[in-house]
Structure formats: C-alpha cells, structure tokens
C-alpha angles and dihedrals in degrees: 000000000000120000099232095184091067089072091057096041097044094048110118108244128198119252138186117356093359092055091048092048092049092049093048092046091049092051094047094043092049093046099094090046093050090055091062099044115120102180137048098248106039129141132248126187121220122196102215095187087081090060097091095050093078098027111135113240089236089066098043099090093048090046091051090054091049092046092051091051096049093043090052092045092051092047091050100042109013098097093050091046091052091050092048093047090054101037098039105032095156094053092039090054092053099089113082124271093255091059090052091049092054090053090052092048093047092047091049093052091046091049093048090052093046093047093050093044094049092047093052098039100035110027089183125071126339110236134193132048125292094179112190119251110240138183131174093272109026144029139198131219118211100266105020135045132210115224136191109241112208 
C-alpha cells in the first residue's frame, strides 16, 4: 500500500522571501474575487503565471531554486500522485486542506514554467501529460488554481 502522506510531506515548499511573495501575490490576485463573495466557503481562481511579472529581482534567484525543486518533484512524482488522487480519493483527501493548497500552488508554478519553456523552445506542439490534480472537492487547471476563501 502506498504511503500517500509522503507526497504532501516531501513537496518542496517556498520559504523566506519566496513564501512572502507568493502570499502577497495570492492576496492581491484574489482581491477582486473576495469582494464579490457572498458565502463563507466560496471559491476564487488565481492565475499563477502572472506571478513572475512583478517579482522583485531580489527574489528571483530564490524563486528559481523553488521552481526547479517543484518542477523536478512534479516530474518525478506527478503521474503517481494523479493516479492516487483518482484511485484512492478517500485516502488522498485525508491530509488537511492547507497541504492540498500547497500542492495546487506548486503544480501551478511548475505548469507555468513548463508551458513557457515549451512555447519558447518548441514552438510546435506541447507534448506530455499535465494531468490535472483532483480531490473530492476541488480541482486545478494547469496554470491556475481554485482556492477556498475562508
């Protein structure tokens, strides 16, 4: 039996200035959505590919390190994670919501990088699978993530 928690615990997480920049970007990007919410557990979608446009140069090197780590993690474990999320939804849903959110954020950053890299280095077709991350209650497209706003 697969140890599902390893995928949540081993996920590279941002720290320091990168964590602060991600938090600030998320708050600003979700701002317009928050203004229109009418209930306590509604959803906002954040397009993470815009994140690097306003990234201070002082954070760029740290962000590149984080991006490299999440891209490698996704390449190494993404297919298995997608299978587990689909075939074992009850066990996959066990870790807390914050852990699921970090996976969605990491996947979004990795997907934005992959999409930009493939478009600049291979102007033709994009190949490979970017299977969406899914749980019982939420899903993620390849370059944006939907979050519960509480």
